[in-house]
matplotlib code that plots the C-alpha trace (Angstrom):
import matplotlib.pyplot as plt

x = [13.8, 15.9, 17.7, 21.2, 20.2, 18.3, 21.3, 23.8, 21.9, 21.2, 24.9, 26.1, 23.4, 24.7, 21.2, 21.2, 19.4, 18.9, 15.8, 13.0, 11.0, 7.4, 5.3, 2.0, 0.8, -2.7, -4.8, -6.0, -9.1, -7.1, -7.7, -5.4, -6.2, -5.8, -6.5, -6.2, -4.9, -3.2, 0.5, 3.7, 7.0, 10.3, 10.4, 13.6, 15.6, 16.9, 17.4, 13.7, 10.8, 7.8, 5.3, 1.5, 0.8, -2.1, -1.0, -2.1, -1.4, 0.8, 3.5, 5.0, 4.4, 1.5, 2.4, 3.2, 0.4, 1.9, -0.3, -0.2, -1.7, -5.2, -5.6, -8.8, -7.8, -9.7, -8.9, -10.8, -10.4, -11.1, -11.3, -9.9, -9.6, -11.9, -13.1, -14.4, -12.1, -11.9, -9.2, -8.4, -6.4, -4.5, -3.8, -5.8, -8.4, -10.8, -14.5, -16.1, -17.8, -14.3, -12.5, -12.8, -13.9, -16.2, -19.2, -19.0, -18.3, -19.0, -20.0, -17.1, -16.2, -17.2, -15.0, -15.1, -16.6, -15.2, -15.5, -14.5, -12.7, -12.7, -11.4, -9.3, -5.9, -5.8, -2.4, 1.0, 3.1, 3.8, 0.7, -0.3, -3.2, -4.2, -7.0, -9.6, -11.8, -10.4, -7.2, -5.5, -5.6, -5.2, -2.5, 0.2, -0.3, 0.8, -2.2, -0.6, 1.2, 2.5, 0.5, 2.7, 1.1, 3.6, 3.9, 3.0, 6.6, 8.9, 12.0, 13.7, 14.6, 12.9, 16.1, 16.6, 13.0, 13.0, 10.1, 10.9, 8.0, 9.0, 7.2, 7.6, 6.9, 6.4, 8.3, 8.7, 11.9, 11.9, 11.6, 8.0, 5.2, 3.5, -0.2, -1.4, -1.0, -3.3, -6.0, -4.1, -5.8, -2.4, -1.5, -4.8, -4.5, -0.8, 1.4, -0.2, 1.2, 4.9, 7.2, 10.9, 12.0, 12.0, 11.8, 12.1, 9.9, 9.4, 13.2, 15.5, 18.5, 18.3, 20.9, 19.5, 21.5, 22.2, 24.5, 27.4, 26.9, 23.2, 20.3, 17.9, 14.3, 13.6, 9.9, 9.6, 6.3, 5.7, 3.3, 3.7, 0.7, 2.0, 5.8, 7.1, 10.4, 13.0, 15.2, 18.2, 18.5, 21.7, 23.5, 23.2, 23.5, 19.8, 17.6, 13.9, 11.7, 8.2, 5.8, 2.7, 2.9, 3.3, 6.5, 8.3, 9.6, 13.2, 15.1, 15.6, 18.5, 17.2, 19.0, 18.9, 16.0, 12.6, 9.7, 7.9, 4.8, 2.5, 0.8, 3.1, 5.3, 8.6, 10.3, 14.0, 16.7, 20.3, 23.3, 26.0, 29.6, 31.4, 32.1, 29.7, 28.0, 26.1, 23.9, 20.2, 19.3, 16.5, 17.6, 15.0, 17.3, 20.7, 21.3, 20.2, 21.0, 18.2, 19.4, 22.5, 22.8, 25.3, 26.9, 28.0, 31.7, 31.5, 30.6, 28.0, 27.4, 23.8, 21.7, 21.1, 18.5, 15.0, 12.0, 8.4, 5.9, 3.7, 0.1, -2.6, -4.3, -7.0, -5.5, -7.4, -8.9, -7.9, -9.8, -13.1, -12.4, -14.4, -12.4, -13.2, -11.6, -10.2, -9.4, -7.7, -8.2, -8.0, -5.5, -3.3, -2.1, -4.6, -7.0, -10.2, -12.9, -15.7, -16.9, -20.0, -20.5, -23.5, -25.2, -24.6, -22.2, -19.9, -17.2, -13.7, -14.1, -17.3, -15.5, -12.5, -14.8, -16.2, -12.7, -12.7, -9.9, -9.8, -12.1, -12.3, -14.0, -15.5, -16.9, -15.5, -15.7, -18.0, -21.5, -24.6, -24.1, -20.9, -18.2, -19.1, -20.8, -19.1, -20.4, -18.4, -15.5, -15.6, -12.2, -12.1, -9.4, -9.0, -7.3, -6.1, -5.0, -3.3, -4.4, -3.0, 0.3, 1.2, 1.9, -0.8, -0.8, -4.1, -5.3, -7.9, -9.6, -10.3, -8.4, -5.0, -4.4, -1.7, -0.1, -0.1, 1.0, 2.5, 2.1, 1.0, 4.0, 3.5, 5.6, 8.2, 7.0, 3.2, 3.5, 0.7, -0.1, -2.8, -1.5, 0.0, 1.7, 1.0, 3.1, 2.0, 0.5, 1.0, -1.4, -1.4, -3.5, -4.3, -6.4, -8.1, -10.7, -13.6, -14.1, -14.7, -18.3, -19.2, -18.7, -15.0, -13.2, -10.9, -8.8, -5.6, -3.4, -2.0, -4.5, -5.3, -6.1, -8.6, -10.2, -10.6, -12.3, -10.0, -12.0, -14.9, -16.4, -17.4, -19.4, -19.0, -22.3]
y = [25.8, 27.6, 25.6, 26.2, 24.9, 22.0, 20.9, 21.5, 19.5, 16.7, 16.3, 16.6, 14.4, 11.6, 10.3, 7.6, 4.5, 1.1, 0.6, -1.0, -4.0, -3.6, -6.6, -7.2, -10.6, -11.9, -12.6, -16.0, -15.5, -15.0, -11.2, -8.3, -5.7, -2.1, 0.8, 4.6, 6.3, 9.6, 9.4, 11.3, 10.8, 12.5, 13.2, 15.3, 12.8, 13.4, 17.1, 17.6, 17.9, 15.5, 15.9, 15.2, 12.3, 10.1, 6.5, 3.0, 0.7, 3.5, 3.0, 5.2, 4.2, 1.9, -1.8, -3.7, -6.0, -8.9, -11.4, -13.9, -13.4, -14.7, -14.6, -13.6, -10.7, -9.7, -6.5, -5.4, -1.7, 0.4, 4.2, 5.6, 9.1, 12.0, 12.4, 10.0, 8.2, 5.2, 3.1, 2.8, -0.1, 1.7, -0.1, -3.3, -4.3, -4.7, -5.3, -1.9, -2.1, -2.5, 0.4, 2.6, 5.9, 7.6, 9.0, 6.9, 3.2, 3.3, 5.6, 7.0, 5.0, 7.2, 7.7, 4.5, 2.4, -0.6, -1.7, -5.1, -4.9, -8.2, -8.6, -10.8, -9.5, -10.7, -9.2, -9.6, -6.4, -3.3, -1.5, 0.6, 1.7, 5.1, 7.2, 8.2, 10.6, 14.2, 12.5, 15.9, 16.2, 12.6, 11.1, 13.8, 13.3, 9.7, 7.5, 5.3, 2.0, -0.6, -3.5, -6.1, -8.9, -11.8, -13.9, -17.6, -18.5, -16.0, -14.9, -13.0, -14.0, -12.1, -10.3, -9.1, -7.9, -4.4, -2.0, 1.7, 4.1, 7.6, 10.5, 14.3, 16.4, 20.1, 20.9, 24.1, 25.6, 23.1, 20.1, 19.6, 18.8, 22.1, 21.3, 24.9, 25.0, 22.0, 23.1, 26.2, 27.7, 28.6, 24.9, 23.9, 26.4, 25.9, 22.7, 21.2, 20.7, 20.4, 19.7, 20.4, 17.0, 13.4, 10.2, 6.5, 4.2, 7.1, 7.4, 10.4, 9.5, 5.8, 3.2, 0.6, -2.6, -4.6, -7.6, -7.6, -9.9, -10.6, -9.4, -7.2, -6.0, -2.5, -1.6, 2.2, 3.8, 7.6, 8.3, 12.1, 14.4, 16.3, 15.9, 14.4, 12.8, 12.7, 9.6, 8.3, 4.5, 4.1, 6.4, 3.6, 0.7, -0.2, -1.2, -0.7, -3.9, -2.6, 0.3, 0.6, -3.1, -4.4, -6.3, -6.0, -8.9, -7.8, -5.1, -1.6, 0.8, 4.2, 6.9, 10.0, 10.4, 8.9, 10.5, 8.9, 11.0, 10.8, 7.4, 5.8, 2.8, 1.7, -1.7, -1.8, -4.5, -3.9, -6.1, -4.3, -5.0, -2.2, -1.4, 1.5, 3.4, 4.3, 7.4, 7.3, 10.7, 12.7, 14.6, 17.5, 20.5, 19.6, 15.9, 15.5, 12.3, 11.2, 7.7, 5.4, 1.9, 0.2, -2.9, -6.0, -6.7, -10.3, -11.0, -13.7, -15.6, -15.3, -17.1, -15.3, -12.6, -14.1, -11.8, -12.6, -13.4, -10.5, -10.3, -11.3, -7.9, -7.5, -6.0, -3.0, -3.5, -0.2, -1.0, -1.1, 1.5, 4.6, 7.8, 10.4, 13.8, 14.6, 18.3, 19.5, 23.2, 25.8, 26.6, 29.7, 31.2, 29.1, 30.1, 28.8, 31.5, 29.4, 25.8, 23.9, 23.0, 21.0, 21.8, 25.5, 27.6, 29.6, 32.1, 31.5, 33.9, 32.1, 28.8, 30.0, 31.3, 27.8, 26.3, 25.0, 25.8, 22.9, 21.1, 18.1, 18.8, 22.1, 20.5, 21.2, 18.1, 15.1, 15.6, 13.4, 11.9, 9.9, 11.2, 8.2, 4.9, 1.8, -1.6, -4.4, -5.4, -2.2, -0.5, 3.1, 5.6, 8.8, 11.6, 14.0, 17.6, 19.4, 23.0, 24.2, 25.6, 22.6, 18.9, 16.4, 12.7, 11.2, 8.0, 5.6, 3.4, -0.3, -0.7, -0.6, 1.1, 1.4, 4.7, 4.9, 8.4, 11.6, 14.8, 12.7, 10.4, 6.7, 5.4, 2.7, 1.1, 1.5, 0.5, -0.5, 2.1, 3.0, 6.6, 8.7, 12.0, 14.9, 18.1, 21.6, 21.7, 18.0, 15.6, 12.0, 9.1, 6.0, 2.9, 0.4, -2.3, -1.3, -4.8, -4.1, -3.3, -0.4, 3.3, 4.3, 7.4, 9.3, 12.1, 13.9, 12.4, 15.8, 15.5, 19.1, 19.3, 16.5, 18.2, 21.4, 20.1, 17.8, 14.6, 12.8, 9.3, 6.7, 3.6, 0.1, -1.7]
z = [25.3, 22.8, 20.2, 21.6, 25.0, 23.4, 21.4, 24.1, 26.6, 24.1, 23.2, 26.8, 28.3, 30.5, 31.2, 28.5, 29.6, 28.1, 26.0, 28.1, 26.9, 27.7, 26.4, 28.1, 29.2, 29.0, 32.1, 33.1, 31.0, 27.9, 27.6, 27.8, 30.5, 29.4, 31.7, 31.0, 34.0, 35.1, 35.9, 36.0, 34.2, 33.3, 29.6, 29.7, 31.7, 35.2, 34.4, 33.8, 36.1, 36.4, 33.7, 34.1, 31.7, 30.7, 30.3, 29.5, 32.5, 33.9, 31.2, 28.6, 25.9, 26.6, 27.0, 23.8, 22.8, 20.8, 19.1, 16.2, 12.8, 12.6, 16.4, 18.1, 20.4, 23.5, 25.4, 28.5, 28.5, 31.6, 31.6, 34.9, 33.6, 34.4, 30.8, 28.1, 25.8, 23.4, 21.8, 18.1, 16.7, 14.0, 10.7, 11.6, 9.0, 11.9, 12.4, 12.2, 15.6, 17.2, 15.4, 18.4, 16.8, 19.4, 17.8, 14.7, 15.6, 19.3, 22.1, 24.1, 27.2, 30.2, 33.3, 35.5, 32.7, 30.8, 27.2, 25.7, 22.4, 20.5, 17.0, 14.7, 13.5, 9.8, 8.9, 10.4, 10.9, 13.0, 14.2, 17.2, 19.4, 20.6, 22.1, 19.5, 21.5, 21.5, 20.3, 19.8, 23.6, 24.7, 22.4, 23.1, 26.8, 26.4, 25.4, 22.7, 22.6, 20.1, 18.6, 17.0, 15.0, 14.5, 11.4, 11.4, 11.5, 13.2, 11.1, 13.9, 17.4, 20.2, 21.2, 17.6, 17.1, 18.5, 18.7, 18.7, 19.6, 18.6, 20.3, 19.9, 23.0, 23.7, 26.9, 28.8, 30.2, 33.0, 30.8, 31.7, 29.3, 28.3, 29.0, 28.8, 25.0, 24.3, 21.9, 20.8, 17.7, 16.2, 16.3, 14.8, 11.9, 11.2, 11.2, 14.2, 17.7, 17.2, 20.1, 20.9, 22.3, 21.1, 23.1, 22.2, 24.2, 26.7, 27.3, 26.8, 24.7, 25.2, 24.2, 21.8, 22.3, 19.1, 18.5, 16.1, 13.1, 13.7, 11.6, 13.6, 12.8, 13.9, 14.1, 14.1, 15.0, 14.9, 17.8, 17.6, 17.3, 14.3, 13.8, 10.5, 11.1, 8.3, 8.7, 6.9, 7.5, 5.5, 8.0, 10.6, 8.2, 7.9, 4.9, 4.5, 4.4, 5.0, 5.5, 7.6, 8.6, 5.0, 4.2, 0.8, -1.3, -0.7, 1.3, -0.2, 0.2, 0.9, -1.0, 1.3, 3.7, 4.0, 5.9, 8.8, 9.4, 12.4, 12.6, 10.0, 10.7, 9.1, 9.4, 8.9, 9.1, 10.2, 10.7, 12.7, 11.9, 13.7, 17.3, 17.8, 19.2, 16.1, 16.3, 15.5, 14.0, 12.7, 9.6, 9.8, 9.6, 10.9, 11.9, 15.5, 17.5, 19.8, 20.6, 20.0, 18.9, 21.2, 19.6, 21.6, 21.7, 20.8, 17.1, 16.6, 13.4, 12.3, 9.6, 6.3, 6.3, 6.0, 5.5, 6.5, 3.8, 2.7, 3.8, 1.3, 0.7, -2.0, -5.1, -6.6, -10.0, -11.7, -14.8, -12.9, -10.3, -9.4, -9.0, -6.5, -5.7, -2.2, -2.0, 1.1, 1.8, 4.6, 7.3, 7.8, 4.5, 2.6, -0.1, 1.4, 1.7, 3.0, 3.6, 4.5, 8.2, 9.3, 5.9, 6.2, 4.2, 6.5, 5.8, 6.9, 9.8, 11.0, 10.7, 12.7, 15.4, 15.7, 15.8, 12.3, 9.9, 7.3, 4.9, 2.7, -0.6, 0.8, 3.9, 7.4, 9.5, 9.2, 7.8, 8.2, 4.8, 3.9, 1.6, -0.5, -0.4, -1.9, -2.6, -0.9, -3.2, -5.2, -6.1, -5.1, -6.4, -4.3, -6.2, -3.5, -3.9, -1.1, -1.7, 1.7, 2.9, 5.1, 4.8, 6.0, 6.9, 5.7, 7.4, 6.0, 8.6, 8.1, 4.8, 3.2, -0.1, -2.8, -3.4, -7.2, -8.2, -7.0, -9.0, -12.0, -12.0, -11.4, -8.6, -9.1, -5.9, -5.4, -1.8, 0.5, 3.2, 5.6, 6.0, 3.2, 3.4, 1.0, 0.8, 0.0, -3.5, -4.1, -5.8, -4.6, -6.1, -4.0, -4.7, -2.4, -2.4, -0.2, 1.2, 4.9, 5.7, 8.0, 8.5, 8.3, 9.1, 6.8, 8.4, 8.7, 11.5, 12.4, 15.2, 15.6, 11.9, 12.2, 15.2, 13.3, 10.1, 8.2, 8.6, 6.9, 6.7, 4.1, 4.2, 2.7, 2.1]

ax = plt.figure().add_subplot(projection="3d")
ax.plot(x, y, z, "-o")
ax.set_aspect("equal")
plt.show()
């Protein structure tokens, strides 16, 4: 769709719908039942055709799994697709065997087979789950859903605790998901699979109901394959209270825009005091409205804002840390001439012929040996350099880290994250305590980048 038609249709759309609530209940045995199936859905609203999708429990996004901090979670997963898959529980400091990375922590779940995921959720916050086998192909078809871990004492009522799953889709001229372009080498070697249409909770231009005079918690999850969203919370009266599931001590006013990269989460609070509707916009390029907050007519008096308590994460000991470089190279317009693949030095041409375009520290894809081995409890500092022409969203499995510096400058707020963004030419320093035993993945969450070389693994002994 050309931009003029895209914007004209978006502005003129009368297909706005109320935001669905989609929490999943446990079965009688105390387990959640999750099934990957094929399905169809209208991503472009009533004007678009039916898209072929892959879904959890036939829903888009997958059903919300909502549990309590410290709870033992059981998920009986069934694969009813025609190809293997697995489920990763993104952002959870999970037992390694349950991390869901096919080929590293488990074998892929074959068609018709089941797998029981059982794990403890140690930290409250906003997380999500998604396919982690050929994820470049499976996630942007719909295999993703929210995972919400509630605090010991809730600070928001259920009707003011709102999950917003943001997804970027590539649609054809008929408003149907473009499946022919999955795995395109141009996407892999450039910015990734970028779409031309946004949905919230699977809906086209939904209305998000909020109540005047009450504090609301908005849990934003970017489930896109590659799209970085630039958001301006102050434009709709919101403040930032947490990132990647980790709550701050106090709310923050965001001056200008803040980026929400693929896999990242953002918790906001807002207390509407006007009549609305209030547009929810992405600020990439010109402001574009992709939903509206509709405000109830009758004002309600609410209690003062109360934030949840922060999670108890292990604090890095910078004085005893071990520093390691993480150099990102490759891609179109990059300077990488060669890289190691399976222990063999290959030219960029040879790598491209094999479908590899990116490398960490001169290695394309995972090798037999880990990027590094850490003793349990050791503090690791990763000093990353983005020597490519594109931004990346780097995800560390099984741990949270503090973002300490950007381009040599210490950050005012060294926030906890599990996924950090890095722009072209940027250096970013992060630190974490390697306290979770096992083999853990480190990769770019522009999913095509990971599939074509930008991933590695480390171990904690």
